ROKOL-387812 format. One record per residue (C-alpha): x, y, z. Coordinates in steps of 0.5 Angstrom, whole numbers, padded with zeros to 4 digits, always signed. Example, Ala and Ser with C-alpha at 12.3 -4.5 7.8 and 13.67 -1.06 7.14 Angstrom:
2
+0025-0009+0016/+0027-0002+0014/
END
This chain:
627
+0017+0000-0002/+0019+0005-0008/+0021+0002-0015/+0027+0006-0015/+0029+0005-0007/+0024+0000-0004/+0017+0000-0006/+0014+0006-0003/+0007+0002-0003/+0002+0004+0002/-0003-0001+0002/-0010+0000+0001/-0016-0004+0004/-0021-0007+0000/-0025-0003-0005/-0031+0001-0002/-0038+0004-0004/-0043+0008-0001/-0051+0006-0001/-0049+0000-0004/-0049-0006+0000/-0044-0012+0001/-0046-0018-0002/-0045-0025+0001/-0045-0031-0004/-0051-0031-0009/-0054-0038-0006/-0054-0035+0001/-0060-0031+0003/-0058-0024+0006/-0060-0026+0013/-0057-0033+0013/-0050-0034+0015/-0045-0034+0010/-0037-0037+0010/-0035-0031+0006/-0036-0024+0004/-0034-0020-0003/-0036-0013-0006/-0039-0016-0012/-0042-0022-0014/-0041-0029-0012/-0035-0032-0008/-0031-0037-0012/-0030-0042-0006/-0036-0046-0003/-0037-0047+0004/-0033-0053+0004/-0027-0051+0000/-0021-0055+0003/-0015-0049+0001/-0014-0044-0004/-0012-0046-0011/-0006-0042-0011/-0002-0045-0005/+0001-0052-0004/-0003-0055+0001/+0003-0060+0002/+0009-0055+0003/+0014-0057+0008/+0014-0053+0015/+0021-0051+0017/+0027-0046+0016/+0027-0039+0016/+0025-0034+0012/+0029-0027+0012/+0029-0021+0008/+0029-0013+0009/+0022-0009+0009/+0019-0008+0002/+0012-0005+0004/+0010-0001+0010/+0003+0001+0013/+0001+0006+0019/+0007+0008+0023/+0012+0003+0020/+0019+0005+0017/+0023+0001+0012/+0030+0003+0016/+0028+0002+0023/+0023+0000+0029/+0023+0002+0036/+0016+0000+0038/+0012-0007+0038/+0006-0003+0037/+0005-0002+0029/-0003+0000+0029/-0002+0007+0032/+0001+0014+0030/+0007+0014+0035/+0013+0011+0034/+0016+0007+0029/+0012+0000+0029/+0016-0007+0027/+0015-0010+0021/+0011-0016+0021/+0007-0015+0027/+0001-0017+0023/+0003-0024+0023/+0002-0025+0031/-0005-0023+0031/-0011-0027+0028/-0017-0023+0024/-0024-0025+0023/-0023-0027+0016/-0018-0028+0011/-0017-0025+0004/-0017-0030-0002/-0011-0028-0007/-0014-0030-0013/-0021-0026-0012/-0021-0018-0013/-0023-0017-0006/-0026-0023-0002/-0025-0025+0005/-0027-0032+0008/-0027-0034+0015/-0022-0034+0020/-0023-0033+0027/-0030-0032+0025/-0033-0038+0022/-0039-0035+0019/-0043-0028+0019/-0050-0026+0018/-0052-0020+0015/-0059-0016+0017/-0064-0014+0011/-0062-0007+0011/-0054-0009+0011/-0052-0005+0017/-0052-0010+0022/-0047-0016+0021/-0047-0021+0026/-0040-0025+0026/-0040-0032+0030/-0033-0034+0033/-0030-0040+0033/-0030-0043+0040/-0023-0046+0039/-0020-0039+0037/-0014-0038+0042/-0009-0033+0045/-0002-0035+0045/-0003-0036+0053/-0009-0041+0052/-0014-0036+0054/-0020-0036+0049/-0021-0031+0044/-0028-0029+0045/-0033-0024+0041/-0031-0019+0047/-0024-0019+0045/-0026-0017+0038/-0031-0012+0040/-0026-0009+0044/-0021-0009+0038/-0025-0006+0034/-0027+0000+0039/-0020+0001+0041/-0018+0002+0034/-0023+0006+0032/-0022+0011+0038/-0014+0010+0039/-0011+0007+0033/-0007+0010+0027/-0011+0016+0024/-0011+0012+0017/-0015+0006+0021/-0019+0011+0024/-0021+0014+0017/-0023+0008+0014/-0027+0006+0020/-0031+0012+0020/-0037+0008+0018/-0037+0003+0023/-0042+0006+0029/-0041+0001+0034/-0038-0006+0036/-0042-0010+0041/-0041-0017+0044/-0048-0020+0047/-0044-0027+0049/-0038-0030+0048/-0039-0033+0041/-0043-0027+0038/-0040-0020+0035/-0045-0015+0033/-0042-0010+0028/-0047-0004+0027/-0045+0001+0021/-0048+0008+0019/-0053+0009+0013/-0050+0010+0006/-0043+0007+0009/-0038+0005+0004/-0039-0002+0001/-0032-0005+0003/-0032-0002+0011/-0035-0009+0013/-0029-0013+0009/-0024-0008+0012/-0027-0009+0019/-0026-0017+0018/-0019-0016+0016/-0017-0012+0023/-0012-0015+0028/-0016-0018+0034/-0013-0016+0041/-0014-0019+0048/-0018-0015+0052/-0016-0017+0059/-0008-0016+0056/-0010-0008+0055/-0014-0007+0061/-0007-0006+0065/-0004-0003+0059/-0005+0003+0055/-0006+0002+0048/-0004+0008+0044/+0003+0008+0047/+0009+0005+0044/+0012-0001+0047/+0017-0006+0047/+0013-0011+0051/+0011-0017+0047/+0004-0016+0046/-0001-0022+0047/-0003-0025+0040/-0007-0030+0037/-0004-0031+0030/+0000-0036+0027/+0007-0033+0029/+0009-0030+0036/+0015-0025+0037/+0022-0028+0038/+0028-0025+0038/+0029-0018+0037/+0034-0012+0037/+0031-0005+0036/+0033-0002+0030/+0037-0008+0027/+0032-0014+0027/+0026-0018+0029/+0024-0025+0029/+0017-0028+0029/+0017-0036+0031/+0011-0040+0028/+0006-0042+0034/+0007-0050+0033/+0000-0051+0036/-0004-0045+0033/-0011-0046+0033/-0012-0044+0026/-0007-0048+0022/-0012-0053+0019/-0017-0048+0017/-0018-0048+0009/-0016-0040+0009/-0009-0043+0013/-0007-0049+0009/-0001-0049+0005/+0000-0042+0009/+0005-0040+0014/+0010-0045+0012/+0017-0042+0016/+0019-0044+0023/+0022-0037+0023/+0020-0030+0019/+0026-0025+0020/+0027-0018+0018/+0033-0014+0018/+0034-0007+0018/+0039-0002+0014/+0039+0005+0014/+0043+0005+0007/+0041+0001+0001/+0048+0000-0001/+0050-0003+0005/+0043-0007+0005/+0045-0010-0002/+0052-0012+0001/+0048-0016+0007/+0045-0020+0002/+0051-0022-0001/+0054-0024+0006/+0048-0028+0007/+0045-0024+0013/+0038-0025+0010/+0036-0029+0004/+0031-0026+0000/+0031-0019-0004/+0026-0016-0008/+0030-0011-0012/+0027-0004-0013/+0034-0001-0017/+0034-0002-0024/+0042+0000-0024/+0043-0005-0018/+0039-0011-0022/+0043-0010-0028/+0050-0009-0026/+0051-0012-0019/+0048-0019-0019/+0055-0022-0022/+0058-0024-0015/+0060-0031-0014/+0054-0034-0011/+0050-0032-0017/+0055-0035-0022/+0055-0041-0019/+0047-0042-0018/+0047-0041-0010/+0043-0035-0011/+0037-0035-0016/+0034-0029-0020/+0027-0029-0022/+0023-0024-0025/+0016-0026-0023/+0010-0022-0026/+0006-0017-0022/-0001-0017-0025/-0004-0012-0019/-0005-0005-0021/+0002-0001-0021/-0001+0005-0018/+0002+0012-0017/+0009+0014-0016/+0012+0021-0017/+0014+0027-0014/+0008+0030-0010/+0007+0037-0010/+0005+0040-0003/+0000+0045-0006/-0002+0047+0002/+0004+0052+0000/+0002+0058-0003/+0008+0058-0009/+0005+0051-0011/-0003+0054-0012/-0003+0055-0019/-0003+0049-0023/+0001+0052-0029/+0007+0052-0024/+0006+0045-0023/+0005+0043-0030/+0012+0047-0031/+0015+0042-0026/+0012+0037-0030/+0015+0039-0036/+0022+0040-0033/+0023+0033-0031/+0026+0029-0037/+0024+0022-0036/+0026+0019-0042/+0033+0021-0041/+0033+0019-0033/+0030+0012-0035/+0035+0011-0041/+0041+0013-0037/+0040+0012-0030/+0035+0006-0030/+0037+0002-0036/+0031+0003-0039/+0027-0002-0034/+0021+0003-0033/+0015+0006-0037/+0012+0012-0035/+0007+0013-0030/+0001+0017-0032/-0005+0015-0027/-0006+0013-0020/-0010+0007-0023/-0004+0005-0027/-0004-0002-0030/-0011-0003-0029/-0018-0002-0032/-0019+0004-0028/-0015+0008-0031/-0018+0013-0036/-0016+0013-0044/-0018+0017-0050/-0024+0021-0050/-0030+0020-0044/-0035+0015-0046/-0042+0017-0045/-0043+0014-0038/-0037+0018-0036/-0039+0025-0039/-0046+0024-0035/-0042+0024-0029/-0037+0030-0031/-0042+0034-0034/-0045+0037-0027/-0038+0039-0026/-0037+0043-0032/-0034+0050-0030/-0031+0047-0024/-0026+0043-0027/-0021+0045-0033/-0024+0044-0040/-0019+0038-0041/-0023+0034-0037/-0028+0033-0042/-0023+0031-0047/-0017+0026-0047/-0014+0025-0040/-0007+0029-0039/-0001+0025-0041/+0006+0028-0039/+0010+0030-0045/+0015+0026-0048/+0022+0029-0048/+0027+0028-0054/+0031+0024-0049/+0037+0029-0049/+0036+0031-0041/+0035+0038-0043/+0029+0038-0048/+0029+0046-0050/+0022+0045-0053/+0019+0043-0046/+0024+0048-0042/+0021+0053-0046/+0014+0051-0045/+0015+0051-0038/+0018+0058-0037/+0012+0061-0041/+0008+0057-0036/+0011+0060-0030/+0011+0067-0034/+0004+0066-0035/+0003+0065-0027/+0007+0071-0026/+0013+0068-0024/+0018+0073-0028/+0026+0072-0029/+0031+0077-0026/+0038+0076-0026/+0037+0069-0028/+0033+0068-0022/+0026+0066-0022/+0021+0070-0017/+0015+0069-0014/+0009+0074-0015/+0011+0076-0008/+0018+0078-0010/+0021+0072-0007/+0026+0067-0010/+0022+0061-0012/+0026+0055-0008/+0024+0048-0008/+0027+0043-0003/+0026+0036-0005/+0025+0031+0002/+0028+0024+0002/+0031+0019+0007/+0035+0015+0002/+0042+0017-0001/+0040+0012-0007/+0035+0017-0010/+0040+0022-0011/+0042+0020-0018/+0034+0021-0020/+0034+0028-0017/+0040+0031-0020/+0038+0032-0027/+0031+0034-0025/+0034+0039-0020/+0039+0042-0026/+0033+0043-0031/+0030+0047-0025/+0036+0051-0025/+0035+0052-0032/+0029+0055-0031/+0031+0060-0025/+0029+0056-0019/+0033+0054-0014/+0032+0047-0012/+0036+0042-0007/+0035+0035-0004/+0035+0035+0003/+0036+0028+0006/+0034+0026+0013/+0034+0020+0018/+0028+0016+0017/+0025+0018+0024/+0025+0026+0022/+0023+0024+0015/+0016+0021+0017/+0015+0026+0022/+0016+0031+0017/+0011+0028+0012/+0006+0027+0018/+0006+0034+0019/+0006+0036+0011/+0013+0040+0013/+0016+0039+0006/+0015+0042-0001/+0016+0036-0006/+0017+0028-0004/+0017+0022-0007/+0011+0017-0006/+0008+0011-0009/+0002+0008-0007/-0003+0002-0010/-0010+0002-0011/-0014-0005-0009/-0017-0008-0015/-0024-0006-0013/-0022+0002-0011/-0026+0005-0005/-0026+0007+0002/-0018+0007+0002/-0018+0013-0003/-0021+0018+0002/-0014+0018+0006/-0010+0019-0001/-0015+0024-0004/-0021+0027+0000/-0021+0034+0003/-0022+0031+0010/-0015+0027+0009/-0012+0034+0007/-0012+0037+0014/-0011+0030+0018/-0004+0029+0021/-0001+0023+0018/-0006+0022+0012/-0003+0020+0006/-0006+0026+0002/+0001+0029+0001/-0001+0034-0004/-0006+0037+0000/-0012+0035-0005/-0018+0039-0003/-0023+0039-0009/-0030+0039-0008/-0031+0035-0015/-0026+0030-0013/-0029+0029-0006/-0036+0028-0010/-0033+0023-0015/-0030+0019-0009/-0037+0018-0007/-0039+0016-0014/-0034+0011-0013/-0036+0009-0006/-0043+0009-0009/-0042+0004-0015/-0047-0002-0015/-0043-0006-0020/-0036-0007-0023/-0038-0003-0029/-0041+0003-0025/-0034+0003-0021/-0030+0003-0027/-0034+0009-0030/-0033+0013-0024/-0026+0011-0023/-0025+0014-0030/-0028+0020-0029/-0024+0021-0022/-0018+0020-0026/-0019+0025-0031/-0020+0030-0026/-0014+0028-0022/-0010+0028-0027/-0012+0035-0030/-0010+0038-0023/-0003+0037-0024/-0002+0035-0017/+0005+0031-0018/+0010+0030-0023/+0009+0022-0025/+0015+0018-0025/+0015+0011-0027/+0013+0003-0026/+0014-0004-0028/+0010-0010-0029/+0014-0015-0025/+0018-0017-0019/+0025-0018-0020/+0027-0022-0014/+0034-0026-0012/+0034-0031-0006/+0039-0036-0004/+0037-0042-0007/+0033-0046-0001/+0026-0043-0002/+0021-0046-0007/+0014-0043-0009/+0007-0045-0012/+0008-0045-0019/+0002-0040-0020/+0002-0034-0015/-0004-0030-0013/-0006-0025-0018/-0008-0020-0012/-0006-0018-0005/-0007-0023+0000/-0007-0018+0006/-0005-0011+0007/+0002-0013+0009/+0004-0017+0003/+0005-0017-0004/+0002-0022-0009/+0008-0026-0009/+0006-0028-0002/+0014-0030+0000/+0013-0030+0007/+0007-0034+0008/+0006-0038+0001/+0013-0040+0000/+0017-0045+0004/+0024-0048+0005/+0026-0054+0001/+0029-0059+0005/+0034-0062+0000/+0037-0055-0002/+0037-0053+0005/+0041-0058+0007/+0046-0057+0001/+0046-0049+0004/+0048-0051+0011/+0054-0056+0008/+0057-0050+0004/+0057-0045+0010/
END
């Protein structure tokens, strides 16, 4: 989850908007059933499609896929787990639990936001676009053989809206109610001016058994294996160490168009390590067989062990065409010492990316500028007339720079201590009332200016050390505090930190998923992703413009305007990104020649390694003989 450790990618749902409505395929009337939904325009796949273009429908089934976590969502951790409930705030949810639950619809990885029928075979949309009637498949089943009905779906959506993780609650806020008039029909009612992607988000949520939870609390941690409905069920596990998921051989959805060529492994296994270096050694020892590498130093220097040299371990650099998103040190502006944007800009000037990239990361990365990095939504150059039309009403409420080229972090001389930038940083601090006395930077209150960086992995220490040194040159007493993963997540949820690293990626169609990261409401919601505490009426208004865009061109304009305002706020110290996936795996796996461009669900990267890849039987046989 982070480029320097794990990819700290907190995956967002599909895009969103307000007054605009979700459109089914152009050929379908608004009140007729459609096999899929998308935010803008037509669907790529017709009602009778056989399989997604990016899968191998003839992929063999069998074998095990084993890895370590690289993505997380809700209450999940990269290093540990202590609960099989991954949809609430409490506990540390196990990675992979999404595999055990079906959803109403499944996402297509070669379209920005389209979803197609899984448990729901079709959906009818009312003329005012506020009522969606999903027709469920009569053969959808839970793992105990009982039918998955509309009553289960209505229960699932209702319990997630009332007792789910705060991030789920926030993205479901425009869902008014979910009802089941009969076993086959789910009726979901949305609020007026709802976010446009909320129906797609709703259609992608897990479906639980109403009967199962009638005797069990939903909002509690548990190690009881829940009754699922998806392609896998929980197998062997040991808390904090590993968990396995076993493929359901007679799964009801296996031969649907959205499932052909997918879910190919008999077993999916996650291994958990608290230390990144120990995790690497686990890979070399075949404790797990697939690894995406997020540390440039390791990729450049440590893949020289015998199995790499003799070809038993294969290395690939696979393209990543998804938006790279934002990675950086986010500054908790809830704290008085960070209120002044000049202070925050000084912190930006003190970080020497060029030296860090060259010396620590083998020049493997480019500098991040925007939360929409590597996408069309990122602002560049002066605002267009369309952007100015959105921004003009806020003139006087935002810095003047918003009406010119967007803020870009300064480029250093690469020395590690660029004197020009450090002088600028010192002057910014002085202008903000932070004087130097006896070599120590003092806040206007007279207190010493101290900054604690919060982290949960030792491997990031080299990236902090030169930055902390430069802050010391400015008279700031900075330090790095390493805590265990449980304490780390608890402190983030309570916003109990000065600065910490966060990485997140916007979807290809940004929308309602932006609220948990940037809205004023999220700034005061425990457990939200708005770590910086951004609470700006202008940003709130521009989020609504994004949510209200009627087409992709208007969406892009609104995102550009948002990007300019956010970058002018100096809420973070931008770090770095790359446009590829460096992966290594023991050579028993194969994958489609053309991998999907977009996320295939909220829990997988565009590589789709755990569900699109497969075991090559001949390679696996040689692997077993070599043991």
